[in-house]
Backbone of each chain as ProteinMPNN parsed JSONL, in Angstrom:
{"seq_chain_A": "XXXXXXXXXXXXXXXXXXXXXXXXXXXXXXXXXXXXXXXXXXXXXXXXXXXXXXXXXXXXXXXXXXXXXXXXXXXXXXXXXXXXXXXXXXXXXXXXXXXXXXXXXXXXX", "coords_chain_A": {"N_chain_A": [[0.159, -1.739, 0.011], [0.302, 2.39, -0.786], [1.888, 4.892, 0.991], [2.971, 7.019, 3.361], [5.59, 8.646, 5.381], [6.222, 10.78, 7.983], [7.811, 10.501, 10.342], [8.365, 12.29, 12.708], [6.174, 15.102, 14.304], [6.852, 16.922, 15.732], [9.49, 19.729, 15.637], [12.198, 21.15, 17.022], [14.637, 23.089, 16.721], [17.416, 24.89, 16.725], [17.801, 28.472, 15.505], [20.28, 28.703, 12.964], [21.63, 26.532, 13.293], [21.951, 23.248, 11.842], [19.067, 21.624, 10.122], [17.085, 18.846, 9.726], [14.55, 16.876, 8.48], [12.631, 14.189, 8.551], [11.52, 11.58, 6.522], [9.845, 9.178, 5.188], [8.708, 6.209, 2.68], [6.494, 4.563, 1.684], [6.146, 2.527, -1.208], [4.346, 0.555, -5.051], [6.754, 0.411, -7.599], [7.455, 3.408, -9.633], [7.934, 6.388, -7.827], [6.868, 9.892, -8.154], [8.223, 12.159, -5.371], [7.841, 14.845, -3.227], [8.279, 17.806, -1.92], [6.077, 19.927, 0.014], [5.096, 22.398, 1.751], [3.829, 24.852, 4.133], [3.28, 27.976, 5.601], [2.175, 30.388, 8.559], [-0.876, 30.489, 8.131], [-0.785, 30.48, 5.367], [-1.726, 29.435, 2.53], [-0.941, 25.585, 1.472], [2.34, 25.463, -0.572], [4.24, 24.631, -3.033], [7.628, 22.832, -2.551], [9.871, 21.941, -3.063], [10.635, 18.382, -5.501], [11.956, 16.127, -5.984], [12.645, 15.212, -8.145], [13.633, 17.611, -10.129], [16.215, 17.997, -8.546], [16.685, 20.065, -7.056], [17.649, 22.896, -5.614], [16.006, 24.95, -2.67], [15.048, 27.686, -1.502], [17.763, 27.263, 0.121], [17.254, 24.68, 0.919], [17.674, 21.422, 0.445], [16.766, 17.409, -0.742], [17.347, 14.731, -1.125], [16.702, 11.597, -2.912], [16.507, 7.733, -1.228], [16.371, 5.268, -2.826], [17.076, 2.866, -2.085], [17.222, 2.936, 0.847], [14.555, 3.74, 0.912], [13.575, 6.708, 1.212], [12.939, 9.764, 1.586], [14.693, 12.865, 2.476], [14.53, 16.111, 4.309], [16.522, 18.818, 4.04], [18.702, 21.31, 5.761], [21.272, 23.209, 6.02], [21.668, 25.874, 7.971], [19.719, 26.482, 9.736], [16.796, 28.968, 9.433], [14.75, 31.762, 10.729], [12.36, 31.688, 9.795], [12.224, 29.952, 8.034], [10.864, 28.774, 10.007], [7.539, 26.279, 10.082], [5.272, 24.409, 9.061], [6.081, 20.932, 7.397], [5.41, 18.977, 4.874], [5.728, 16.195, 3.912], [5.297, 14.652, 0.139], [4.002, 11.945, -1.93], [3.71, 10.865, -5.194], [2.398, 8.776, -8.299], [3.494, 8.346, -11.516], [1.685, 9.026, -13.204], [0.496, 11.47, -11.791], [-1.928, 10.659, -11.547], [-2.87, 10.856, -8.419], [-2.247, 11.379, -5.37], [-0.173, 11.584, -2.253], [0.065, 12.27, 0.889], [2.148, 12.86, 3.735], [1.948, 12.791, 7.199], [2.661, 15.271, 8.569], [5.639, 17.405, 9.456], [6.294, 20.081, 12.088], [7.809, 22.878, 11.768], [10.39, 24.609, 14.151], [12.102, 27.448, 14.541], [14.2, 28.349, 17.236], [15.102, 32.099, 17.883]], "CA_chain_A": [[0.351, 0.08, -0.08], [0.913, 3.7, -1.141], [2.237, 5.3, 2.854], [4.32, 8.066, 3.103], [5.526, 8.665, 6.737], [6.901, 11.781, 9.027], [8.057, 10.816, 12.653], [8.233, 13.887, 14.292], [5.052, 15.997, 14.381], [7.109, 18.563, 15.886], [10.89, 19.822, 15.091], [12.558, 22.67, 17.232], [15.939, 23.785, 16.012], [18.107, 26.391, 17.348], [18.553, 29.293, 14.444], [21.962, 28.941, 12.066], [22.283, 25.417, 13.379], [21.583, 22.325, 10.719], [17.773, 20.727, 10.463], [16.431, 17.639, 9.349], [13.211, 16.432, 7.967], [11.943, 12.724, 8.432], [10.124, 11.402, 5.279], [10.03, 7.269, 4.406], [7.332, 6.063, 2.053], [5.968, 2.732, 0.89], [4.742, 2.853, -2.833], [4.899, -0.235, -5.245], [6.316, 1.374, -8.765], [7.977, 4.52, -9.595], [6.725, 7.099, -7.837], [8.003, 10.794, -8.133], [8.359, 13.14, -4.424], [7.941, 16.246, -2.84], [8.017, 18.501, 0.297], [5.629, 21.182, 0.547], [5.65, 24.286, 2.693], [2.987, 26.053, 4.436], [3.822, 28.543, 6.573], [1.238, 30.935, 8.789], [-2.297, 31.257, 8.402], [-0.813, 30.748, 4.06], [-1.716, 28.103, 1.598], [-0.099, 24.606, 1.244], [2.739, 25.024, -1.487], [4.973, 23.798, -3.21], [9.008, 23.727, -1.871], [10.99, 21.168, -3.755], [10.645, 17.835, -5.743], [13.01, 15.022, -6.014], [13.044, 15.269, -10.213], [14.394, 18.91, -10.399], [17.199, 17.771, -8.339], [16.959, 21.711, -6.962], [18.164, 23.688, -3.656], [15.48, 26.203, -2.367], [15.486, 28.7, 0.339], [18.778, 26.247, 0.893], [16.849, 23.542, 1.095], [17.613, 19.871, -0.68], [16.245, 16.495, -0.799], [17.601, 12.788, -1.711], [15.595, 9.622, -3.126], [17.424, 7.375, -1.798], [15.633, 4.486, -3.069], [17.838, 1.596, -1.263], [16.09, 3.678, 2.255], [12.951, 4.759, 0.257], [13.585, 7.65, 2.055], [13.466, 11.446, 0.89], [14.559, 13.839, 3.718], [14.899, 17.402, 3.348], [17.942, 19.072, 5.127], [19.131, 22.544, 5.306], [22.111, 22.933, 6.775], [21.46, 26.517, 8.498], [18.33, 26.876, 9.478], [16.668, 30.419, 9.899], [13.307, 31.994, 11.326], [11.967, 31.964, 8.466], [11.873, 28.47, 8.443], [9.221, 28.236, 10.925], [6.52, 26.339, 9.478], [4.814, 23.376, 8.781], [6.157, 20.774, 5.948], [4.82, 17.481, 4.29], [6.334, 14.656, 2.244], [4.144, 14.063, -0.568], [4.271, 10.839, -2.846], [2.315, 10.625, -6.358], [2.956, 7.848, -9.189], [4.188, 9.37, -12.362], [0.649, 9.609, -14.285], [-0.26, 12.225, -10.99], [-3.47, 10.244, -10.936], [-3.032, 10.351, -6.835], [-0.843, 12.152, -4.62], [-0.264, 10.567, -0.868], [0.788, 13.29, 1.977], [2.98, 12.729, 5.062], [1.129, 14.316, 8.717], [3.276, 16.768, 8.191], [5.982, 18.009, 10.887], [5.76, 21.433, 12.192], [9.33, 23.34, 12.269], [9.868, 25.562, 14.653], [13.681, 27.239, 14.422], [14.715, 29.629, 18.118], [16.041, 32.567, 17.503]], "C_chain_A": [[0.805, 1.182, -0.181], [0.953, 4.14, 0.493], [3.407, 6.305, 2.419], [3.987, 9.011, 5.148], [6.573, 9.581, 7.1], [6.823, 10.782, 9.942], [7.668, 11.431, 13.525], [7.319, 14.518, 13.524], [5.448, 17.175, 14.359], [9.095, 18.54, 16.251], [11.694, 20.74, 15.501], [14.309, 22.568, 17.364], [16.591, 25.013, 16.544], [18.447, 27.818, 15.42], [20.606, 29.222, 14.176], [22.029, 27.294, 12.78], [21.691, 24.439, 12.204], [20.245, 21.672, 10.853], [17.815, 19.415, 9.184], [15.205, 17.259, 9.193], [13.1, 15.613, 7.741], [10.909, 12.796, 6.828], [10.561, 10.03, 4.701], [8.833, 7.593, 3.979], [7.518, 4.934, 1.208], [5.717, 2.895, -0.999], [5.307, 1.591, -3.59], [4.911, 0.433, -7.376], [7.308, 2.6, -8.791], [8.055, 5.765, -9.084], [7.817, 8.341, -7.39], [7.481, 11.764, -5.603], [8.587, 14.014, -4.13], [7.679, 16.749, -1.878], [7.396, 19.772, 0.014], [5.709, 21.461, 1.931], [3.905, 24.71, 3.105], [2.823, 26.605, 5.721], [2.342, 29.136, 7.591], [0.55, 31.194, 8.384], [-1.458, 31.583, 6.025], [-1.164, 29.323, 3.615], [-0.964, 27.04, 1.223], [0.561, 25.164, -0.086], [4.423, 24.864, -1.629], [6.655, 23.824, -3.086], [9.942, 23.071, -2.704], [10.619, 19.918, -4.335], [12.06, 17.496, -6.067], [13.431, 15.582, -7.325], [13.437, 16.989, -10.421], [15.677, 18.721, -9.269], [18.009, 19.636, -8.082], [17.582, 21.663, -5.31], [17.164, 24.929, -3.308], [15.048, 26.328, -1.397], [16.835, 28.014, 1.286], [18.391, 25.333, 1.12], [16.875, 22.482, 0.142], [17.178, 19.084, 0.608], [16.81, 15.552, -1.753], [16.888, 11.847, -1.418], [16.787, 9.201, -2.607], [16.148, 6.004, -1.903], [15.473, 3.371, -2.524], [16.427, 1.826, 0.529], [15.075, 3.866, 2.199], [12.986, 5.917, 1.27], [13.422, 9.069, 1.673], [13.757, 12.625, 2.032], [14.901, 14.749, 3.403], [15.515, 17.705, 4.277], [18.736, 20.403, 4.188], [20.311, 22.889, 6.158], [22.57, 24.149, 7.682], [20.442, 26.773, 8.615], [18.09, 28.286, 9.799], [15.062, 30.399, 10.522], [12.604, 31.716, 10.379], [11.729, 30.636, 7.849], [10.52, 27.937, 9.067], [8.003, 27.842, 10.256], [5.729, 24.901, 9.438], [5.317, 22.271, 7.417], [5.651, 19.35, 5.827], [5.63, 17.151, 3.121], [5.451, 14.561, 1.547], [5.066, 12.812, -1.901], [2.935, 11.122, -3.816], [3.259, 9.424, -7.309], [2.988, 8.863, -9.982], [3.632, 9.212, -13.356], [0.099, 10.123, -13.351], [-1.426, 12.146, -11.155], [-3.758, 11.173, -9.665], [-2.228, 11.085, -5.813], [-1.417, 11.651, -2.728], [1.285, 11.984, -0.501], [1.334, 12.513, 3.176], [1.526, 13.619, 6.286], [1.846, 15.294, 8.943], [4.847, 16.734, 10.046], [5.94, 19.35, 10.588], [6.935, 21.849, 12.425], [9.149, 24.33, 12.651], [11.722, 25.944, 14.86], [13.474, 28.928, 15.955], [15.62, 30.112, 17.815], [17.53, 32.692, 18.543]], "O_chain_A": [[1.916, 1.275, 0.34], [0.05, 3.719, 1.215], [4.296, 6.342, 1.569], [3.059, 9.534, 5.764], [7.718, 9.383, 6.696], [5.757, 10.263, 10.272], [7.017, 11.355, 14.567], [7.435, 14.594, 12.301], [5.08, 18.148, 13.701], [9.757, 17.694, 16.853], [12.155, 21.415, 14.58], [14.933, 21.901, 18.189], [15.988, 26.076, 16.696], [19.297, 27.683, 14.539], [21.616, 29.515, 14.817], [23.164, 26.946, 12.454], [20.811, 25.0, 11.551], [20.205, 21.01, 11.89], [18.438, 19.267, 8.133], [14.641, 17.416, 10.276], [13.342, 15.456, 6.545], [10.092, 13.564, 6.321], [11.473, 9.859, 3.892], [8.066, 8.493, 4.32], [8.348, 4.547, 0.386], [4.89, 3.577, -1.605], [6.43, 1.22, -3.247], [3.985, 0.717, -8.136], [8.011, 2.702, -7.785], [8.303, 6.56, -9.991], [8.879, 8.265, -6.771], [6.433, 11.651, -4.967], [9.639, 14.458, -4.587], [6.945, 16.312, -0.991], [8.133, 20.727, -0.233], [6.228, 20.909, 2.901], [2.995, 24.804, 2.282], [2.383, 26.03, 6.716], [1.354, 28.412, 7.465], [0.681, 32.321, 7.907], [-1.632, 32.665, 5.466], [-0.921, 28.29, 4.238], [-0.064, 27.418, 0.473], [-0.278, 25.444, -0.942], [5.374, 24.926, -0.851], [7.143, 24.865, -3.526], [10.901, 23.748, -3.075], [9.67, 19.709, -3.58], [13.012, 18.232, -6.326], [14.416, 16.297, -7.509], [13.299, 17.16, -11.632], [16.231, 19.82, -9.238], [19.023, 20.199, -8.497], [17.813, 20.872, -4.395], [17.58, 26.013, -3.717], [14.692, 25.53, -0.53], [17.016, 28.09, 2.501], [19.221, 24.679, 1.751], [16.204, 22.546, -0.889], [17.108, 19.32, 1.814], [16.725, 15.629, -2.978], [16.498, 11.336, -0.368], [17.875, 9.665, -2.947], [15.209, 5.893, -1.114], [14.406, 2.782, -2.348], [15.442, 1.241, 0.981], [14.41, 4.169, 3.189], [12.209, 5.826, 2.219], [14.559, 9.364, 1.304], [12.768, 13.27, 2.382], [15.572, 14.819, 2.373], [15.351, 17.152, 5.365], [19.112, 20.586, 3.03], [20.017, 22.738, 7.343], [23.634, 23.965, 8.273], [19.904, 27.364, 7.679], [18.98, 28.905, 10.382], [14.363, 29.407, 10.732], [11.865, 30.981, 11.034], [10.795, 30.532, 7.053], [9.621, 27.142, 8.792], [7.296, 28.742, 9.802], [6.018, 24.4, 10.524], [4.968, 22.699, 6.317], [5.532, 18.663, 6.842], [5.988, 17.576, 2.022], [4.413, 14.329, 2.166], [6.164, 12.844, -2.456], [1.772, 11.421, -3.544], [4.456, 9.197, -7.134], [2.695, 10.013, -9.656], [4.238, 9.166, -14.426], [-1.062, 9.713, -13.322], [-2.17, 13.119, -11.035], [-4.615, 12.057, -9.691], [-1.056, 10.934, -6.16], [-2.527, 11.477, -2.224], [2.36, 12.375, -0.955], [0.783, 11.452, 3.47], [0.681, 14.507, 6.174], [1.446, 16.228, 9.638], [4.818, 16.214, 11.162], [5.704, 19.873, 9.499], [7.439, 21.276, 13.39], [8.315, 25.123, 12.214], [12.53, 25.085, 15.211], [12.925, 30.019, 15.797], [16.69, 29.588, 17.506], [18.553, 33.213, 18.098]]}, "seq_chain_B": "XXXXXXXXXXXXXXXXXXXXXXXXXXXXXXXXXXXXXXXXXXXXXXXXXXXXXXXXXXXXXXXXXXXXXXXXXXXXXXXXXXXXXXXXXXXXXXXXXXXXXXXXXXXXXXXXXX", "coords_chain_B": {"N_chain_B": [[-5.474, 36.825, -12.946], [-4.879, 34.943, -9.542], [-4.524, 32.318, -8.807], [-5.712, 30.04, -7.469], [-8.632, 29.461, -6.193], [-10.902, 29.239, -3.65], [-14.808, 28.697, -2.465], [-16.98, 28.979, -0.564], [-15.177, 30.135, 2.16], [-15.213, 29.09, 4.945], [-18.169, 27.363, 6.129], [-20.898, 26.367, 8.014], [-23.141, 24.154, 8.986], [-25.673, 22.089, 10.091], [-26.12, 18.77, 10.975], [-27.138, 16.682, 8.878], [-27.707, 17.852, 6.381], [-26.867, 18.9, 3.32], [-24.331, 20.199, 2.014], [-22.291, 21.977, -0.757], [-19.646, 23.16, -1.992], [-17.056, 25.358, -3.953], [-14.835, 25.392, -6.038], [-11.767, 27.367, -7.599], [-10.059, 26.892, -10.417], [-6.451, 27.515, -11.865], [-6.342, 29.45, -14.379], [-5.864, 27.914, -17.199], [-4.399, 25.367, -16.432], [-4.974, 22.121, -16.607], [-5.531, 20.148, -15.204], [-7.15, 19.274, -11.758], [-7.671, 18.588, -8.403], [-9.043, 17.142, -4.888], [-8.983, 17.23, -1.754], [-8.96, 16.502, 1.232], [-8.558, 17.702, 4.629], [-8.005, 17.34, 8.146], [-7.718, 17.776, 11.385], [-3.761, 17.583, 12.819], [-3.855, 16.407, 10.905], [-2.56, 14.976, 7.349], [-3.4, 16.271, 3.203], [-5.247, 14.678, 2.645], [-5.713, 12.64, -0.564], [-8.919, 13.094, -2.413], [-10.564, 13.188, -4.717], [-9.659, 13.325, -9.011], [-9.786, 15.132, -12.038], [-9.357, 15.407, -14.818], [-9.381, 17.746, -17.325], [-12.745, 17.695, -17.722], [-13.328, 14.995, -17.1], [-14.086, 12.734, -14.289], [-11.356, 10.695, -13.09], [-10.113, 9.712, -10.905], [-10.818, 8.485, -7.722], [-10.745, 8.585, -4.272], [-11.018, 5.386, -1.785], [-11.607, 6.91, 0.174], [-13.974, 8.533, -0.356], [-16.868, 8.502, -0.153], [-20.376, 7.143, -0.54], [-22.277, 9.864, -0.079], [-20.515, 11.827, -1.007], [-20.144, 13.733, -4.03], [-18.555, 15.197, -6.632], [-17.648, 17.389, -9.274], [-16.842, 17.853, -12.53], [-18.302, 20.759, -14.594], [-17.461, 21.874, -17.208], [-15.075, 21.618, -17.705], [-13.259, 23.241, -16.138], [-14.406, 25.669, -13.742], [-15.014, 23.602, -10.137], [-17.215, 21.542, -8.221], [-17.858, 20.275, -5.317], [-19.785, 18.5, -3.61], [-21.283, 17.664, -0.895], [-23.749, 15.381, 0.733], [-26.25, 14.82, 3.548], [-24.99, 15.154, 5.836], [-22.218, 14.134, 8.467], [-21.355, 14.927, 11.379], [-18.557, 13.359, 11.365], [-17.224, 14.655, 8.75], [-16.812, 17.079, 9.239], [-13.724, 19.302, 8.461], [-11.435, 20.671, 6.822], [-11.125, 20.745, 3.375], [-10.152, 21.184, 0.419], [-8.734, 22.336, -2.992], [-6.839, 21.295, -5.232], [-4.464, 22.508, -7.983], [-3.063, 21.092, -11.638], [-0.916, 21.357, -14.514], [-0.961, 19.638, -17.467], [2.027, 17.464, -17.564], [3.52, 19.338, -16.973], [5.176, 17.884, -14.654], [3.845, 17.531, -12.373], [3.449, 19.646, -10.509], [1.82, 20.208, -8.121], [-1.101, 23.323, -6.757], [-2.181, 24.96, -4.655], [-5.538, 25.78, -2.822], [-6.714, 27.687, -0.89], [-8.253, 27.086, 0.27], [-11.905, 25.235, 2.341], [-13.719, 25.324, 5.392], [-15.314, 22.903, 7.215], [-17.815, 22.637, 9.207], [-19.558, 20.653, 10.872], [-22.375, 21.067, 12.708]], "CA_chain_B": [[-5.439, 35.284, -12.023], [-4.134, 35.297, -8.714], [-4.477, 31.437, -8.235], [-7.089, 28.782, -6.963], [-9.595, 30.024, -5.385], [-11.901, 28.437, -3.017], [-15.941, 29.397, -1.55], [-17.27, 29.846, 0.522], [-13.469, 30.057, 2.92], [-15.695, 28.774, 6.195], [-19.137, 26.688, 5.963], [-21.163, 25.697, 8.841], [-24.321, 23.995, 8.686], [-26.471, 21.507, 10.567], [-25.706, 17.806, 10.48], [-27.865, 16.136, 7.806], [-27.831, 18.983, 5.638], [-26.332, 19.184, 2.094], [-22.981, 21.507, 1.585], [-21.907, 22.129, -2.0], [-17.963, 23.948, -2.299], [-17.051, 25.006, -5.117], [-13.068, 25.492, -6.271], [-11.511, 27.744, -9.098], [-8.381, 26.474, -10.55], [-5.716, 28.661, -11.854], [-7.323, 29.364, -15.799], [-5.202, 27.121, -17.865], [-4.55, 24.142, -15.483], [-6.115, 21.051, -16.595], [-5.819, 18.697, -14.134], [-7.809, 19.314, -10.655], [-7.792, 17.687, -6.947], [-9.716, 17.369, -4.065], [-8.532, 16.96, -0.773], [-9.765, 16.905, 3.007], [-7.257, 17.645, 5.631], [-8.053, 17.418, 9.209], [-6.582, 18.112, 12.368], [-3.092, 16.522, 12.907], [-3.365, 15.419, 9.376], [-1.973, 15.575, 6.011], [-3.774, 16.277, 2.901], [-5.662, 12.66, 1.956], [-6.462, 12.425, -1.538], [-10.398, 12.407, -2.006], [-10.385, 12.849, -6.359], [-9.13, 14.032, -9.484], [-9.975, 15.17, -12.99], [-9.117, 15.518, -15.773], [-10.78, 18.385, -17.877], [-14.205, 17.23, -17.672], [-13.434, 13.783, -17.113], [-13.567, 12.149, -13.129], [-10.473, 9.94, -13.311], [-9.38, 8.51, -9.971], [-11.72, 8.699, -6.373], [-10.568, 7.284, -2.981], [-12.064, 4.889, -1.179], [-12.199, 7.858, 1.231], [-15.364, 9.2, -0.545], [-18.418, 7.672, 0.24], [-21.715, 7.597, -1.756], [-22.611, 10.795, -0.332], [-19.649, 12.543, -1.986], [-19.889, 13.733, -4.907], [-17.524, 15.997, -7.073], [-18.225, 17.477, -10.957], [-16.03, 19.786, -13.631], [-18.612, 19.834, -15.96], [-16.599, 21.913, -18.701], [-13.667, 21.656, -17.718], [-13.419, 24.905, -15.345], [-14.151, 25.302, -12.545], [-15.373, 22.438, -9.822], [-17.714, 21.533, -6.746], [-17.809, 19.097, -3.941], [-21.146, 18.045, -2.632], [-22.05, 16.745, 0.478], [-24.937, 15.08, 1.02], [-26.502, 14.44, 4.612], [-23.649, 15.754, 6.414], [-22.293, 13.758, 9.224], [-19.846, 15.421, 12.429], [-17.413, 13.642, 11.151], [-17.113, 15.557, 7.863], [-15.768, 18.509, 9.854], [-12.716, 18.799, 7.864], [-10.887, 21.34, 5.896], [-11.264, 21.024, 2.337], [-8.784, 21.999, -0.254], [-8.74, 22.141, -3.767], [-5.508, 21.527, -5.895], [-4.582, 22.188, -9.864], [-1.691, 21.368, -11.786], [-0.752, 21.456, -15.145], [-0.508, 18.328, -17.096], [3.272, 17.933, -18.364], [3.992, 20.585, -15.937], [5.862, 17.717, -13.543], [2.954, 17.196, -11.145], [3.337, 20.475, -9.617], [0.152, 21.336, -7.688], [-1.094, 24.735, -6.492], [-3.53, 24.878, -3.634], [-6.323, 27.106, -2.961], [-7.435, 28.314, 0.464], [-9.503, 25.682, 1.515], [-12.947, 25.078, 2.599], [-13.462, 24.339, 5.844], [-16.586, 22.773, 7.032], [-17.889, 22.677, 10.7], [-20.787, 19.867, 10.73], [-23.18, 20.576, 14.097]], "C_chain_B": [[-4.74, 35.257, -11.453], [-4.032, 33.912, -8.58], [-5.452, 31.037, -8.064], [-7.663, 29.304, -5.785], [-10.907, 29.1, -5.395], [-13.72, 28.952, -2.342], [-16.598, 28.552, -2.079], [-15.911, 29.061, 1.05], [-14.544, 29.318, 4.316], [-17.61, 28.516, 5.542], [-19.18, 26.39, 7.605], [-22.57, 25.236, 9.129], [-24.712, 22.416, 9.456], [-26.546, 19.693, 10.456], [-27.354, 17.277, 9.791], [-28.192, 16.734, 6.999], [-26.76, 19.036, 4.902], [-25.879, 20.721, 2.248], [-22.782, 20.799, -0.199], [-20.481, 23.045, -1.728], [-17.88, 23.946, -3.868], [-15.684, 25.872, -5.123], [-12.843, 26.261, -8.555], [-10.04, 27.784, -9.965], [-7.96, 27.221, -11.321], [-5.953, 27.779, -13.77], [-6.724, 28.058, -17.096], [-4.688, 25.527, -17.855], [-5.786, 22.97, -15.723], [-6.667, 20.002, -15.948], [-6.512, 19.283, -12.331], [-7.984, 18.214, -9.642], [-8.134, 18.541, -5.917], [-9.34, 16.687, -3.44], [-9.0, 17.111, 0.57], [-8.689, 16.623, 3.921], [-8.041, 17.637, 6.854], [-7.355, 17.772, 10.473], [-5.522, 17.477, 12.526], [-2.374, 15.944, 12.175], [-2.602, 15.963, 8.28], [-2.811, 15.81, 5.231], [-4.494, 15.261, 2.808], [-6.645, 13.147, 0.524], [-8.113, 12.192, -1.592], [-10.722, 11.927, -4.228], [-9.845, 13.574, -6.99], [-10.044, 13.933, -10.893], [-8.882, 15.435, -13.43], [-9.462, 16.563, -17.135], [-11.767, 17.963, -16.656], [-13.738, 15.814, -16.583], [-12.772, 13.39, -15.535], [-13.07, 11.366, -13.308], [-10.016, 9.087, -12.428], [-10.596, 9.215, -7.962], [-11.5, 7.562, -5.763], [-11.446, 5.942, -2.699], [-12.547, 5.339, -0.174], [-13.764, 8.419, 0.686], [-16.116, 8.294, -0.75], [-19.375, 7.939, -0.557], [-22.307, 9.189, -1.666], [-21.846, 12.109, -0.753], [-20.024, 12.865, -3.011], [-19.266, 14.777, -5.898], [-17.768, 16.381, -9.248], [-17.57, 18.73, -11.252], [-16.618, 19.647, -14.963], [-18.302, 20.772, -17.316], [-15.53, 22.173, -18.491], [-12.965, 22.685, -16.992], [-12.953, 24.303, -14.142], [-15.04, 23.709, -11.827], [-16.238, 22.403, -8.501], [-17.886, 20.475, -6.659], [-18.806, 19.533, -3.22], [-20.943, 16.665, -1.741], [-23.029, 15.893, 0.893], [-25.356, 14.5, 2.808], [-25.114, 13.976, 5.002], [-23.514, 15.171, 7.916], [-20.797, 14.537, 10.096], [-18.661, 14.454, 12.134], [-16.928, 13.747, 9.118], [-16.737, 16.54, 8.123], [-14.884, 18.179, 9.446], [-12.452, 20.562, 7.46], [-10.825, 20.367, 4.3], [-10.591, 21.435, 1.151], [-9.041, 21.433, -1.336], [-6.949, 22.104, -4.403], [-5.691, 21.903, -7.399], [-3.102, 22.415, -10.418], [-1.962, 21.21, -13.888], [-0.228, 19.863, -16.112], [0.642, 18.762, -18.02], [4.283, 19.232, -17.415], [4.937, 19.045, -14.154], [5.282, 17.525, -12.155], [3.288, 18.168, -10.118], [1.626, 21.406, -9.482], [-0.008, 22.665, -6.973], [-2.186, 24.735, -5.936], [-3.903, 26.264, -3.777], [-6.725, 26.861, -1.211], [-7.467, 27.502, 1.436], [-11.024, 26.098, 2.274], [-12.803, 25.065, 4.164], [-15.166, 24.17, 6.384], [-16.598, 22.452, 8.767], [-19.457, 21.842, 10.805], [-21.594, 20.114, 12.808], [-24.532, 19.233, 14.428]], "O_chain_B": [[-3.627, 35.436, -11.949], [-2.993, 33.851, -7.923], [-6.38, 31.69, -8.54], [-7.183, 29.501, -4.669], [-11.595, 28.55, -6.256], [-13.561, 29.852, -1.518], [-16.817, 27.859, -3.072], [-15.531, 27.942, 0.704], [-13.632, 28.539, 4.592], [-18.174, 29.272, 4.751], [-18.213, 26.225, 8.348], [-23.264, 26.138, 9.599], [-23.843, 21.56, 9.289], [-27.295, 19.397, 9.525], [-28.455, 17.546, 10.272], [-29.247, 16.307, 6.53], [-25.671, 19.192, 5.455], [-26.45, 21.793, 2.45], [-23.017, 19.684, -0.664], [-20.753, 23.828, -0.818], [-18.294, 23.153, -4.714], [-15.478, 26.832, -4.381], [-13.239, 26.024, -9.697], [-9.197, 28.68, -10.006], [-8.844, 27.921, -11.814], [-5.863, 26.644, -14.237], [-7.562, 27.447, -17.759], [-4.589, 24.735, -18.793], [-6.937, 22.89, -15.295], [-7.672, 19.295, -16.012], [-5.583, 19.946, -11.87], [-8.378, 17.09, -9.953], [-7.931, 19.741, -5.733], [-9.139, 15.535, -3.824], [-9.509, 18.202, 0.823], [-8.046, 15.576, 3.995], [-9.15, 18.074, 6.547], [-6.176, 18.097, 10.33], [-5.852, 16.294, 12.441], [-1.287, 15.365, 12.197], [-2.104, 17.087, 8.224], [-3.831, 15.769, 5.919], [-3.614, 14.491, 3.194], [-7.735, 13.716, 0.469], [-8.618, 11.274, -0.945], [-10.962, 10.855, -4.783], [-9.348, 14.556, -6.437], [-10.853, 13.018, -11.052], [-7.793, 15.645, -12.896], [-9.879, 15.917, -18.096], [-11.706, 17.903, -15.428], [-13.902, 15.85, -15.364], [-11.577, 13.531, -15.273], [-13.817, 10.555, -13.856], [-9.578, 7.975, -12.72], [-10.79, 10.337, -7.493], [-11.692, 6.376, -6.028], [-12.416, 5.595, -3.374], [-13.47, 4.845, 0.473], [-14.617, 8.679, 1.534], [-15.964, 7.347, -1.521], [-19.317, 8.921, -1.298], [-22.716, 9.787, -2.661], [-22.378, 13.216, -0.836], [-20.657, 11.86, -3.336], [-20.109, 15.661, -5.74], [-17.988, 15.577, -10.154], [-17.555, 19.872, -10.792], [-16.216, 19.052, -15.963], [-18.827, 20.466, -18.386], [-14.945, 23.042, -19.138], [-11.853, 22.939, -17.457], [-12.17, 23.481, -13.666], [-15.564, 22.873, -12.563], [-15.962, 23.265, -7.666], [-18.064, 19.665, -7.568], [-18.883, 20.501, -2.464], [-20.658, 15.47, -1.818], [-22.772, 15.793, 2.093], [-24.564, 13.664, 3.242], [-24.41, 13.007, 4.718], [-24.4, 15.494, 8.708], [-19.652, 14.668, 9.663], [-17.636, 14.779, 12.733], [-16.374, 12.847, 8.486], [-16.188, 17.157, 7.21], [-14.59, 16.997, 9.622], [-13.206, 21.474, 7.797], [-10.4, 19.214, 4.372], [-10.661, 22.663, 1.175], [-9.493, 20.289, -1.309], [-6.055, 22.838, -3.984], [-6.742, 21.711, -8.01], [-2.259, 23.251, -10.093], [-3.06, 20.993, -14.399], [0.626, 19.097, -15.665], [0.662, 19.69, -18.828], [5.427, 19.685, -17.424], [5.13, 19.383, -12.986], [5.905, 17.397, -11.101], [3.436, 17.787, -8.957], [0.898, 22.256, -9.996], [1.043, 23.154, -6.56], [-3.217, 24.53, -6.577], [-3.405, 27.274, -4.275], [-6.953, 25.798, -0.633], [-7.088, 27.249, 2.58], [-11.188, 27.233, 2.722], [-11.648, 24.769, 4.471], [-16.061, 24.97, 6.111], [-15.616, 22.114, 9.428], [-20.468, 22.543, 10.807], [-21.309, 19.445, 13.801], [-24.97, 19.066, 15.567]]}, "name": "protein", "num_of_chains": 2, "seq": "XXXXXXXXXXXXXXXXXXXXXXXXXXXXXXXXXXXXXXXXXXXXXXXXXXXXXXXXXXXXXXXXXXXXXXXXXXXXXXXXXXXXXXXXXXXXXXXXXXXXXXXXXXXXXXXXXXXXXXXXXXXXXXXXXXXXXXXXXXXXXXXXXXXXXXXXXXXXXXXXXXXXXXXXXXXXXXXXXXXXXXXXXXXXXXXXXXXXXXXXXXXXXXXXXXXXXXXXXXXXXXX"}
């Protein structure tokens, strides 16, 4: 069955510290993986996707098919990174999406 | 076009009543998705349209739920005989086929069933 697991509901780090938000998935096929972010009082928006292999706002995520993981990382957290982060998965057709339960990141000044 | 819009933003209804929500996607987007999100959970996929065709429906979508996208533009989600368990945020998203599945989300409609 398709599933996305984010083991941490809450994560707090100090400004300037590294941050890693964990995401593991289960999917029978070749998935596309995404990270979505929701800042306070804003709508959900795409942060990055594995297919692009890009760095957005200093965040990167590498798809590890062996460990079925897609962890989100940033070397130096900033206060403006405080938000809710969701890992998501879809099949290549894009017909269905599966979201994790989210991790609330707080960056302490 | 300022993005995906949803109306109403909030809806309070009594158990047993019918409610209808509307989603207006980004104008050139041919894909449209509905999700439900409850407190502490991520968005749960409900259904997907490509143009006017409803191509996927989640098993979460009971017979009381129906969605339409009659002209391949806006979409409506109707819930009949609402139950307290239907209380949730209902999200709509749209995307452009071929754009690597990047979805743009609306602000959501918060439903409260009393």
